[in-house]
RODO-2510 file (C-alpha; in nm, 4 decimals, decimal comma):
residues 178
     n   res          X          Y          Z
     1     m    13,0336    10,6005    10,7693
     2     s    12,7532    10,5960    10,4981
     3     a    12,6198    10,2710    10,4850
     4     p    12,6394     9,9802    10,7456
     5     r    12,8816     9,6964    10,7400
     6     s    12,8475     9,3748    10,7758
     7     f    13,2139     9,3519    10,9574
     8     e    13,4134     9,5406    11,1760
     9     l    13,6593     9,8081    10,9649
    10     d    14,0127     9,7793    11,0099
    11     r    14,1795    10,0754    11,1741
    12     f    14,3564    10,1725    10,8361
    13     q    13,9879    10,1560    10,6994
    14     r    13,8530    10,3785    10,9567
    15     d    14,1292    10,6295    10,9682
    16     a    14,0818    10,6333    10,5321
    17     i    13,7097    10,7335    10,6225
    18     a    13,7759    10,9470    10,8817
    19     a    14,0127    11,1630    10,6431
    20     l    13,7413    11,1770    10,4589
    21     d    13,5426    11,2712    10,6952
    22     r    13,7613    11,5830    10,7033
    23     g    13,7538    11,6635    10,3516
    24     a    14,0960    11,5793    10,2993
    25     s    14,1987    11,3192     9,9454
    26     v    14,3643    10,9939    10,0686
    27     l    14,6357    10,7683     9,9913
    28     v    14,5560    10,4360    10,0904
    29     a    14,8861    10,2412    10,0753
    30     a    14,7781     9,8373    10,1305
    31     p    14,8658     9,4848    10,1016
    32     t    14,6308     9,3741     9,7675
    33     g    14,3613     9,1456     9,9544
    34     s    14,3002     9,3860    10,2511
    35     g    13,9766     9,5797    10,2145
    36     k    14,1412     9,9198    10,0587
    37     t    13,8174     9,9057     9,7672
    38     v    13,5898     9,9592    10,1470
    39     v    13,7451    10,3298    10,0985
    40     a    13,6514    10,3982     9,7754
    41     e    13,3191    10,2055     9,8496
    42     e    13,2496    10,4894    10,1618
    43     a    13,3756    10,7490     9,8917
    44     i    13,0729    10,6465     9,6255
    45     d    12,8414    10,5876     9,9095
    46     r    12,8625    10,9441    10,0040
    47     a    12,8650    11,0756     9,6771
    48     l    12,5082    10,8951     9,5713
    49     a    12,3421    10,9820     9,8994
    50     a    12,4485    11,3673     9,8415
    51     g    12,3283    11,3448     9,4631
    52     r    12,7064    11,3837     9,3292
    53     r    12,8439    11,1752     9,1237
    54     v    13,1475    10,9539     9,1128
    55     f    13,4572    10,8288     8,9051
    56     y    13,6322    10,5636     8,9260
    57     t    13,9078    10,4979     8,7161
    58     t    14,1275    10,1662     8,7016
    59     p    14,4564    10,1478     8,4262
    60     i    14,3416     9,8484     8,2399
    61     k    14,0078     9,7632     8,0400
    62     a    13,9987     9,4518     8,2144
    63     l    13,9951     9,5773     8,5707
    64     s    13,7303     9,8325     8,4575
    65     n    13,4942     9,5883     8,3227
    66     q    13,5345     9,3989     8,6144
    67     k    13,4740     9,7204     8,8133
    68     f    13,1582     9,7400     8,6703
    69     g    13,0384     9,4645     8,7252
    70     d    13,0682     9,4867     9,0936
    71     l    12,9743     9,7750     9,1053
    72     a    12,6230     9,7453     8,9257
    73     v    12,5563     9,4379     9,0850
    74     v    12,5750     9,6609     9,4418
    75     h    12,3683     9,9570     9,2994
    76     g    12,2216     9,8822     8,9855
    77     a    12,2480     9,8855     8,6654
    78     d    12,0935    10,2309     8,5807
    79     r    12,3256    10,3859     8,8561
    80     v    12,6517    10,2438     8,6602
    81     g    12,8771    10,2940     8,3830
    82     l    13,1583    10,2036     8,1903
    83     l    13,3622    10,4400     7,9374
    84     t    13,6800    10,2200     7,8194
    85     g    13,7231    10,3372     7,4777
    86     d    13,5804    10,0071     7,3663
    87     n    13,2753    10,0641     7,5613
    88     s    13,0646    10,3410     7,6429
    89     i    12,7632    10,2006     7,8412
    90     n    12,5420    10,4423     8,0499
    91     g    12,7887    10,7680     8,0534
    92     d    12,5765    10,9822     8,2349
    93     a    12,5701    10,7663     8,5147
    94     d    12,6041    10,8133     8,8871
    95     v    12,8767    10,6482     8,8996
    96     v    13,1174    10,5841     8,5930
    97     v    13,3946    10,3369     8,5829
    98     m    13,6550    10,4869     8,3245
    99     t    14,0509    10,3983     8,2324
   100     t    14,2514    10,6971     8,3717
   101     e    14,3058    10,8024     7,9883
   102     v    13,9452    10,8271     7,9264
   103     l    13,9579    11,0549     8,2102
   104     r    14,2107    11,2683     8,1333
   105     n    14,0795    11,3012     7,7333
   106     m    13,7496    11,4036     7,9040
   107     i    13,9261    11,6839     8,1652
   108     y    14,1020    11,8052     7,8517
   109     a    13,7970    11,7944     7,6251
   110     g    13,6328    12,0702     7,8751
   111     a    13,3554    11,7901     8,0069
   112     r    13,1617    11,9103     8,3034
   113     l    13,2796    11,8059     8,6435
   114     d    13,0573    12,0494     8,8617
   115     d    12,8629    11,7514     8,9954
   116     l    13,1588    11,5245     9,0632
   117     a    13,2425    11,4693     9,3803
   118     y    13,5333    11,2148     9,4430
   119     v    13,7853    10,9993     9,1654
   120     v    13,9043    10,7306     9,2831
   121     l    14,2350    10,6451     9,0714
   122     d    14,2657    10,2701     9,1351
   123     e    14,6270    10,1096     9,1359
   124     v    14,7322    10,4946     9,1326
   125     h    15,1631    10,3295     9,1322
   126     y    15,0989    10,4069     8,7703
   127     l    15,2134    10,7175     8,7967
   128     q    15,5886    10,5682     8,8219
   129     d    15,5651    10,4026     8,4843
   130     a    15,7893    10,5858     8,2898
   131     y    15,5267    10,5267     7,9807
   132     r    15,1605    10,6016     8,1316
   133     g    15,2136    10,7706     8,4535
   134     p    15,1953    11,1270     8,2931
   135     v    14,8107    10,9939     8,2116
   136     w    14,7568    11,0229     8,6221
   137     e    14,9605    11,3857     8,6923
   138     e    14,7562    11,5209     8,4470
   139     v    14,4857    11,3641     8,5767
   140     i    14,5582    11,4908     8,9513
   141     i    14,6434    11,8453     8,7985
   142     h    14,4138    11,9202     8,6127
   143     l    14,0640    11,7351     8,7779
   144     p    13,8150    12,0704     8,9232
   145     a    13,9638    12,1551     9,2791
   146     h    13,6194    12,0811     9,4389
   147     v    13,6624    11,7053     9,3725
   148     r    13,8482    11,4518     9,6184
   149     l    14,0703    11,2119     9,5077
   150     v    14,0797    10,8240     9,6536
   151     c    14,3919    10,7143     9,5390
   152     l    14,4459    10,3127     9,6120
   153     s    14,7511    10,0745     9,5692
   154     a    14,9575     9,7939     9,6983
   155     t    15,3138     9,8553     9,5837
   156     v    15,3247    10,2764     9,5909
   157     s    15,6793    10,2428     9,7196
   158     n    15,6709    10,6697     9,8213
   159     a    15,3245    10,6675     9,9590
   160     e    15,4703    10,9855    10,1851
   161     e    15,6240    11,1902     9,8842
   162     l    15,3091    11,1127     9,6515
   163     a    15,1023    11,2486     9,9324
   164     d    15,2867    11,5900    10,0051
   165     w    15,2483    11,6016     9,5917
   166     i    14,9183    11,5811     9,5618
   167     t    14,8433    11,8370     9,8320
   168     l    15,0587    12,0364     9,7068
   169     v    14,8556    12,0955     9,3331
   170     r    14,5577    11,9389     9,5195
   171     g    14,4973    12,0616     9,8640
   172     p    14,4816    11,8032    10,2169
   173     t    14,5972    11,4786    10,1142
   174     e    14,6751    11,2016    10,3799
   175     v    14,8439    10,8809    10,3791
   176     v    14,7095    10,5928    10,5209
   177     v    14,9254    10,2290    10,5799
   178     e    14,8381     9,9086    10,6429
***
């Protein structure tokens, strides 16, 4: 673990972090308020410690704005950026919070992602949305192979099936259920 925590991790958090230790992507399916974001925070800490970047994606601007504020408090405003289409703040930061559509557009525009270690896909169950799901699919399929995913959801109904598909298109992905 990169940073000491002031609390003991739950088993599912330890299991998810162990998946990161093995170099796998991870899908964390756990109820709201259970601490899924601890796994995302671990990925962020690891990327920063290695001098690499991490993108934290969300489905809506309001959640992106909230995560941006939270992460800026923890890591400092100079290390955190926000890209939502409406806002562009420090887009070259080490940690960039964005809507998933922004990341998809970056991929299609040929953005340089060599230094990107992780992408957090918060609310990954949006894959099941008939209108917006293809955006998540396109991101998962087209991200460079070296990027690991940290997928978070409280409501994904087919976690094993989704992890199997991500493994098929990206490489080893472990599912952790709380």
